[in-house]
TIKOLNU-782970 format. One line per 2 residues: number of its first residue (from 1); their letters; for each residue x, y, z of C-alpha. Coordinates in pm, 1 decimal. Layout:
<rs>
NUM	a	X:Y:Z | ...
</rs>
This chain:
<rs>
1	mr	777.8:2408.4:-974.8 | 1138.2:2443.5:-863.2
3	ss	1410.6:2183.7:-837.5 | 1518.6:2061.6:-496.4
5	pr	1698.6:2334.9:-302.4 | 2077.6:2339.0:-281.2
7	rs	2066.2:2415.7:88.9 | 2102.0:2213.0:403.1
9	tl	1769.1:2279.1:576.8 | 1402.7:2246.8:479.9
11	sr	1109.0:2376.5:675.1 | 843.2:2124.3:769.6
13	ae	603.1:2281.2:518.0 | 863.4:2254.7:241.3
15	ar	922.6:1888.3:328.4 | 547.2:1822.1:308.0
17	rm	520.8:1986.9:-32.2 | 824.1:1803.6:-162.3
19	al	694.6:1470.1:-35.7 | 348.0:1521.6:-182.6
21	aa	490.7:1634.9:-515.6 | 701.2:1318.4:-531.8
23	qg	380.9:1117.6:-479.6 | 194.7:1295.0:-760.5
25	fa	-21.6:1542.2:-568.0 | 126.7:1855.4:-725.8
27	rp	-33.6:1780.4:-1062.2 | -395.7:1849.2:-1158.0
29	rp	-608.0:1541.3:-1204.5 | -663.7:1440.0:-1567.2
31	ls	-1011.8:1478.6:-1707.0 | -1031.6:1120.2:-1832.0
33	pg	-768.8:903.3:-1663.1 | -682.9:590.1:-1854.7
35	tr	-414.7:325.1:-1877.2 | -134.0:572.5:-1945.9
37	ql	-212.0:774.2:-1633.3 | -243.5:457.9:-1424.3
39	nl	98.6:340.3:-1537.8 | 254.1:680.6:-1466.3
41	el	121.9:683.4:-1110.0 | 225.8:323.7:-1051.8
43	ar	574.7:411.1:-1173.2 | 582.8:711.4:-940.0
45	ma	492.4:499.4:-635.7 | 706.8:203.0:-753.1
47	tl	481.0:-43.4:-567.1 | 115.2:-79.8:-474.3
49	qi	20.7:-243.2:-144.8 | -255.2:-505.7:-135.4
51	ds	-508.7:-546.3:142.6 | -823.3:-756.7:145.4
53	vn	-1055.6:-542.7:358.8 | -1335.9:-423.0:134.0
55	vf	-1548.7:-184.8:343.1 | -1539.0:104.1:95.6
57	ar	-1298.1:-15.3:-174.8 | -1006.7:-257.1:-166.2
59	sh	-692.5:-72.8:-74.5 | -501.2:-123.1:-400.8
61	ym	-768.4:73.2:-589.1 | -748.8:372.0:-356.6
63	pl	-406.7:532.4:-425.1 | -496.9:570.1:-793.2
65	fs	-832.1:723.6:-699.0 | -658.1:963.0:-457.2
67	rl	-427.3:1086.4:-733.8 | -641.7:1059.3:-1048.2
69	gs	-998.8:1090.6:-924.8 | -1272.1:876.7:-1075.6
71	yd	-1107.0:619.3:-1304.2 | -1228.1:283.4:-1431.7
73	pa	-1116.8:8.7:-1186.7 | -1149.3:-243.8:-1469.7
75	al	-857.7:-68.8:-1641.4 | -643.5:-124.6:-1333.2
77	dr	-761.7:-486.5:-1312.3 | -636.0:-544.1:-1664.6
79	ll	-292.0:-412.0:-1567.5 | -272.1:-614.5:-1247.9
81	fa	-463.6:-937.2:-1303.3 | -475.6:-1018.2:-1673.5
83	rr	-272.8:-1306.1:-1812.2 | 82.6:-1183.7:-1881.1
85	ap	3.5:-858.7:-1698.3 | 290.0:-607.9:-1670.2
87	yl	271.3:-624.9:-1288.3 | 321.5:-910.5:-1045.0
89	ey	265.5:-962.7:-675.2 | 548.6:-1011.0:-431.5
91	wa	648.7:-928.3:-73.7 | 781.4:-581.6:-157.7
93	hv	627.7:-342.9:94.0 | 447.4:-640.9:246.1
95	aa	214.5:-800.9:-12.6 | 226.7:-561.8:-307.1
97	fi	228.5:-526.3:-682.6 | 559.1:-457.0:-857.0
99	ps	648.1:-429.8:-1225.8 | 708.8:-781.1:-1356.3
101	td	1050.4:-664.3:-1477.1 | 1147.3:-603.3:-1111.1
103	ws	1113.9:-968.3:-1006.1 | 1489.4:-1020.8:-986.1
105	lf	1534.7:-717.7:-758.2 | 1376.4:-925.6:-484.6
107	rf	1580.2:-1240.7:-541.7 | 1780.4:-1166.1:-226.8
109	rm	1455.5:-1158.2:-28.1 | 1343.5:-1485.2:-183.4
111	dd	1675.7:-1638.8:-81.9 | 1636.4:-1504.0:271.6
113	mr	1284.0:-1644.7:295.4 | 1406.1:-1985.4:183.1
115	ak	1691.5:-1979.4:435.3 | 1448.6:-1883.2:710.9
117	ya	1165.8:-2125.6:641.1 | 1293.6:-2413.7:426.4
119	tk	1603.1:-2519.7:617.8 | 1460.7:-2600.4:961.8
121	ad	1438.3:-2976.4:1011.0 | 1135.7:-2935.2:1236.6
123	gw	971.3:-2659.7:1029.1 | 649.8:-2693.6:830.4
125	fh	817.0:-2688.8:489.3 | 1061.3:-2969.6:568.0
127	sn	797.5:-3175.0:748.3 | 551.0:-3152.3:459.1
129	rd	774.4:-3215.8:160.2 | 523.5:-3464.7:21.8
131	vv	263.0:-3188.1:-9.1 | 518.5:-2942.3:-149.6
133	dw	640.0:-3189.5:-412.2 | 282.1:-3272.6:-510.2
135	vr	196.7:-2903.5:-552.8 | 507.6:-2846.0:-764.0
137	ge	416.3:-3141.6:-984.2 | 58.2:-3023.9:-1030.3
139	ls	170.7:-2677.1:-1138.2 | 432.5:-2824.1:-1370.1
141	dr	187.9:-3063.3:-1537.0 | -126.6:-2848.8:-1545.2
143	gp	-7.4:-2488.3:-1548.0 | -137.7:-2209.3:-1319.9
145	lr	-408.5:-2318.6:-1076.2 | -620.7:-2190.1:-793.6
147	pa	-565.8:-2372.1:-460.7 | -910.3:-2530.9:-484.5
149	qi	-806.5:-2692.0:-813.7 | -518.7:-2882.2:-650.9
151	dy	-658.1:-3202.9:-501.9 | -423.0:-3357.4:-246.8
153	di	-612.9:-3655.2:-108.6 | -423.9:-3710.0:214.5
155	qr	-472.0:-3350.6:327.2 | -810.1:-3292.5:169.6
157	gt	-1060.9:-3148.2:413.4 | -809.5:-3083.2:692.1
159	rg	-733.9:-2734.9:818.0 | -416.0:-2602.1:971.6
161	qw	-328.1:-2338.8:1227.3 | -178.4:-2091.8:978.5
163	wd	-461.2:-1849.3:914.8 | -687.4:-2154.1:867.8
165	wd	-530.0:-2232.8:531.7 | -503.7:-2592.7:424.3
167	av	-177.8:-2766.7:345.2 | -193.6:-2695.6:-30.0
169	kh	-240.0:-2323.6:26.7 | 37.9:-2329.6:283.4
171	al	276.9:-2493.4:35.6 | 184.9:-2243.1:-236.5
173	ey	252.4:-1947.0:-9.2 | 595.7:-2073.6:89.5
175	lw	686.2:-2143.5:-271.8 | 569.5:-1792.3:-361.7
177	lf	788.1:-1639.1:-90.9 | 1083.8:-1845.6:-218.7
179	ge	1029.3:-1725.7:-576.4 | 951.7:-2071.1:-718.0
181	va	588.5:-1973.8:-770.4 | 435.9:-1647.9:-894.6
183	ia	80.9:-1516.2:-894.6 | -68.2:-1564.8:-1240.3
185	gr	-383.9:-1361.6:-1176.5 | -694.5:-1362.0:-961.6
187	rg	-1053.2:-1468.1:-994.2 | -1237.1:-1214.3:-783.0
189	fe	-984.7:-1187.0:-504.4 | -875.0:-1552.5:-516.3
191	rt	-524.2:-1602.2:-641.1 | -407.6:-1827.1:-921.7
193	yg	-56.4:-1967.7:-870.0 | 187.6:-2082.6:-1134.2
195	la	550.9:-2186.8:-1150.4 | 764.4:-1875.5:-1188.4
197	eh	892.0:-1989.6:-1528.9 | 531.2:-2002.3:-1651.4
199	vv	445.2:-1651.7:-1525.3 | 748.5:-1424.0:-1493.0
201	pr	892.5:-1280.8:-1816.9 | 1192.9:-1483.7:-1924.5
203	ea	1430.2:-1185.6:-1919.8 | 1327.1:-1086.2:-1566.8
205	la	1361.8:-1443.7:-1442.1 | 1707.4:-1484.2:-1593.8
207	rq	1841.7:-1147.2:-1481.8 | 2102.0:-1172.8:-1204.6
209	vt	2116.2:-891.1:-947.0 | 2348.7:-904.2:-648.5
211	rd	2215.2:-824.4:-303.6 | 2413.5:-499.4:-285.4
213	da	2295.7:-385.2:-628.1 | 1934.6:-472.4:-546.2
215	vr	1940.0:-284.8:-215.4 | 2098.7:17.9:-380.2
217	el	1832.8:23.1:-650.9 | 1550.7:-14.7:-399.2
219	vr	1697.0:266.0:-187.2 | 1717.5:483.5:-498.8
221	ra	1352.7:417.2:-583.4 | 1231.9:477.6:-229.4
223	ar	1419.8:807.0:-210.3 | 1272.4:916.2:-543.6
225	ay	921.1:814.3:-440.3 | 945.7:1000.5:-109.5
227	gv	1126.2:1313.0:-231.0 | 1275.9:1376.4:111.2
229	at	1323.8:1098.5:363.8 | 1518.2:964.8:658.6
231	aa	1702.6:633.4:645.1 | 1414.6:476.5:842.4
233	di	1164.1:606.3:585.9 | 1368.3:464.9:299.6
235	ad	1413.2:128.3:469.0 | 1042.1:96.8:544.6
237	yw	942.2:156.5:181.9 | 1063.2:-194.2:100.2
239	rl	1080.9:-329.2:456.7 | 1459.9:-352.0:436.5
241	rd	1578.2:-486.7:772.0 | 1954.0:-440.1:730.2
243	rr	2008.9:-80.0:839.3 | 2380.3:-99.7:768.2
245	av	2314.6:-200.0:406.6 | 2060.6:82.0:367.2
247	la	2304.9:340.8:501.6 | 2579.6:206.9:276.3
249	ai	2351.3:239.6:-27.0 | 2255.1:593.9:74.3
251	ge	2623.7:684.2:101.0 | 2694.1:546.3:-245.5
253	lv	2403.1:742.2:-393.3 | 2526.2:1059.4:-221.6
255	da	2872.4:1001.6:-370.9 | 2709.3:948.9:-711.6
257	ge	2527.0:1281.8:-682.6 | 2176.6:1127.7:-670.9
259	le	2099.6:1214.1:-308.0 | 2175.9:1524.1:-100.7
261	qv	2177.0:1529.5:277.2 | 1948.7:1783.7:444.8
263	sv	1786.6:1845.0:779.6 | 1415.9:1912.6:820.3
265	eg	1282.9:2151.1:1081.1 | 1133.5:1950.8:1368.4
267	wm	1253.3:1608.4:1250.7 | 1430.7:1455.5:1550.3
269	ta	1588.8:1120.9:1636.5 | 1685.8:1039.8:1995.1
271	gr	1676.7:1407.8:2084.8 | 1897.0:1514.9:1793.6
273	pa	1812.8:1652.9:1448.8 | 1743.6:1359.9:1218.5
275	ka	1950.2:1309.2:906.5 | 1744.7:1321.3:589.1
277	wv	1814.2:1303.2:218.7 | 1658.7:1469.1:-85.2
279	ht	1654.1:1293.9:-420.8 | 1796.6:1520.1:-689.3
281	ea	1486.8:1468.7:-904.9 | 1263.8:1596.4:-624.0
283	rl	1070.7:1915.3:-684.1 | 960.0:2179.6:-436.6
285	pr	635.9:2340.9:-554.6 | 537.5:2676.8:-410.2
287	ri	205.5:2526.6:-312.1 | 3.2:2207.4:-330.1
289	da	-354.5:2245.7:-452.1 | -506.7:1904.0:-386.8
291	aa	-787.4:1732.0:-202.8 | -791.8:1355.7:-157.4
293	il	-913.4:1073.4:60.9 | -626.6:833.2:128.1
295	tp	-612.1:464.2:210.8 | -425.8:362.3:528.8
297	fd	-183.1:185.9:294.1 | -94.4:484.7:77.9
299	pv	281.6:559.6:73.9 | 198.1:908.2:204.9
301	vw	90.9:761.3:540.8 | 177.8:389.3:548.2
303	fr	486.5:451.3:767.0 | 319.0:597.7:1073.8
305	dr	636.0:759.4:1214.2 | 682.2:950.8:889.9
307	ae	317.3:1061.1:883.8 | 358.7:1204.4:1230.6
309	rl	679.7:1386.5:1135.9 | 537.4:1528.1:813.7
311	fd	182.1:1611.9:918.6 | 175.4:1590.2:1299.0
313	fe	-79.0:1316.2:1229.8 | -107.4:1029.0:1477.4
315	yr	-264.6:743.2:1288.7 | -370.1:393.7:1385.4
317	ie	-649.4:211.9:1210.1 | -886.7:52.2:1455.6
319	iy	-1006.2:-267.9:1289.6 | -858.4:-473.1:1572.1
321	tp	-969.5:-233.6:1846.9 | -1289.4:-335.9:2031.0
323	ap	-1574.9:-113.6:1914.9 | -1628.4:65.0:2251.4
325	qr	-1261.5:168.4:2257.0 | -1242.8:316.6:1906.8
327	rf	-1171.0:687.7:1882.6 | -1233.2:746.5:1513.4
329	gy	-1404.2:443.4:1360.8 | -1353.0:100.4:1213.6
331	ys	-1152.5:195.9:902.2 | -1089.9:570.1:904.7
333	lp	-925.3:723.0:597.7 | -696.8:1030.1:612.5
335	vl	-822.2:1345.2:438.7 | -562.2:1550.8:251.3
337	vd	-635.7:1914.9:166.8 | -356.6:2111.7:1.2
339	dd	-31.6:2014.5:178.4 | -174.6:1886.4:505.0
341	iv	-384.6:1605.4:648.3 | -682.3:1786.8:795.5
343	gr	-916.7:1507.9:903.1 | -1028.5:1148.2:875.8
345	vd	-1347.1:982.2:756.0 | -1471.6:629.3:811.4
347	lk	-1641.7:525.3:487.0 | -1854.4:225.4:396.8
349	ad	-2016.6:133.7:66.2 | -2377.9:24.0:125.9
351	ra	-2420.2:-169.1:-199.0 | -2773.3:-286.2:-127.1
353	gs	-2894.4:66.0:-57.6 | -2664.3:231.5:-316.3
355	rl	-2534.1:472.1:-51.4 | -2194.2:594.5:56.3
357	lv	-2206.8:589.4:435.7 | -1989.4:835.3:626.5
359	qs	-1971.6:636.4:949.1 | -1769.4:901.8:1131.2
361	aw	-1576.7:1217.3:1042.2 | -1323.6:1415.7:1241.3
363	we	-1111.2:1725.4:1193.7 | -748.0:1753.1:1291.1
365	rt	-614.5:2053.7:1481.3 | -593.1:2284.5:1180.5
367	rp	-771.8:2305.4:848.0 | -841.7:2569.3:581.3
369	ad	-1178.7:2743.1:590.6 | -1295.0:2566.6:274.2
371	ap	-1208.9:2215.4:401.8 | -1576.6:2107.9:444.2
373	er	-1664.4:2201.2:86.4 | -1356.8:2034.4:-55.5
375	la	-1411.7:1717.5:145.5 | -1776.9:1716.7:39.9
377	ae	-1667.2:1734.1:-324.3 | -1435.2:1436.1:-269.2
379	lr	-1717.3:1239.9:-110.3 | -1938.8:1308.5:-411.9
381	ta	-1657.7:1190.8:-639.4 | -1604.5:881.0:-424.1
383	as	-1974.0:791.2:-436.9 | -1981.5:833.5:-813.6
385	wq	-1662.4:626.8:-854.8 | -1819.6:342.9:-657.8
387	ql	-2147.9:382.4:-851.1 | -2344.4:478.2:-540.0
389	da	-2641.6:707.5:-579.3 | -2658.9:881.0:-240.5
391	is	-2452.1:985.4:61.2 | -2556.8:948.3:423.8
393	vs	-2364.4:1098.9:714.9 | -2372.2:970.1:1071.7
395	rw	-2367.0:1193.5:1379.2 | -2037.9:1058.8:1517.4
397	gd	-1746.8:1301.1:1493.7 | -1687.5:1674.1:1507.6
399	at	-1676.6:1706.4:1125.7 | -2012.6:1546.1:1046.6
401	gd	-2217.3:1864.7:1085.1 | -1982.6:2060.0:858.3
403	iv	-1999.1:1784.8:595.8 | -2379.1:1774.8:597.1
405	sa	-2392.0:2153.3:558.7 | -2165.0:2123.1:254.1
407	lp	-2365.8:1833.3:107.9 | -2720.6:1951.8:30.5
409	ga	-2951.0:1653.3:10.0 | -2728.4:1418.7:209.7
411	gr	-2907.7:1175.0:437.2 | -2835.5:1121.0:805.5
413	hd	-2808.8:807.8:1014.7 | -2773.6:806.3:1390.2
415	sa	-2490.1:560.6:1436.7 | -2253.6:338.3:1246.8
417	sp	-2419.4:33.8:1097.0 | -2292.1:-312.2:1201.1
419	ep	-1929.8:-350.1:1110.7 | -1806.4:-622.0:876.8
421	tv	-1616.0:-919.0:1005.0 | -1240.8:-886.2:960.6
423	rh	-1127.6:-1147.6:707.1 | -772.4:-1273.8:743.3
425	de	-750.9:-1391.7:386.6 | -463.1:-1408.3:150.9
427	ad	-350.0:-1046.1:136.7 | -359.2:-985.4:511.2
429	ar	-63.6:-1173.8:650.7 | 222.1:-1392.9:549.1
431	vg	463.6:-1634.9:708.7 | 626.2:-1479.7:1012.9
433	dd	426.1:-1155.5:1001.3 | 194.4:-1027.5:1271.0
435	pd	-120.4:-888.6:1103.5 | -115.6:-590.6:1337.8
437	sv	229.4:-497.5:1210.0 | 103.4:-519.7:853.6
439	ra	-207.7:-310.2:913.8 | -112.1:-58.2:1175.6
</rs>
């Protein structure tokens, strides 16, 4: 594997290989992935997006599966959800896990959230200070609690208009966005909230980071995680809205010798070649030998403009699309083979029947000749990882016949089974965010 090139132009294929290497796909999967490998991949990605839809597997489990293969999800749970876990949840790339030591990097965002939502005289936070003060007092007196454990008599039994959350939950979410409250763990997928001083490591809570320093560090990490990226790519990694601040940070990192400007064949902005930057730690392998099924919220594809530039892959998940109008399925997952996205599969775990259901499967425009066999192997691994005994393939999609041929003994079903109801629970949307913008 070679270091990043000291030249001004990359081909599209080189950019793909560099980007995938930065995300961990240039390394062979370990035979027995454990906590060390999980931490290494989490460090490589720098953040792990959360989503509550659980058709095949919750999204935060998937990026580790894509990179490591069949690992023990309980090991990841211990890293993410245990008391005093080394990771915390915050609004990083939307709702996401970050190292607990990074809490102060997002202090500027917490301040912005407070300025946006806590200062309006007619806003919810100001109008419901009695609820907010009660919630603060409960957490101070009793320690971390689930919303159901906080009994506020006046509001008890009422429901609001904000994703149907009651007033206590509403107060907790605002306080979390403002950095007063942190997530102390989960029971199942239900959060436990605690005052930040009861949850966040003391050193991380006390650390002071200026806005400029925080943005520069986040830009550095995004550039490292992407390998090669445009300013828009880098900004989206952490949903940084101030383009001027992002460009200033990029310039400082170029001056410091950490980033190098390049152009990538075919990357255009407003009819002109797009500016891009390579992190000096990026590597350009001669080839990528990988096969993986990705979540829609994997950094490889979560910024749809970048996925189209890198892979010529137009991607929209169709949860919110009426069933008759769907092209590819309810929750289709991109299929990576070598250095390209070659297809998409809509997977569902049938727990009662112990089957992995391939609800639809489609090829992209190009794929290697062995793509069916390699996808079939990934499906077998996915079924085993989810402790499912069998695989059944529907007849919807131009890849289903190839998959069945590569999966001796696979069952068939004629059409997709009834889809699950979309749940807008706690990981789906936050104050001021449209769920479609989060998901698609």
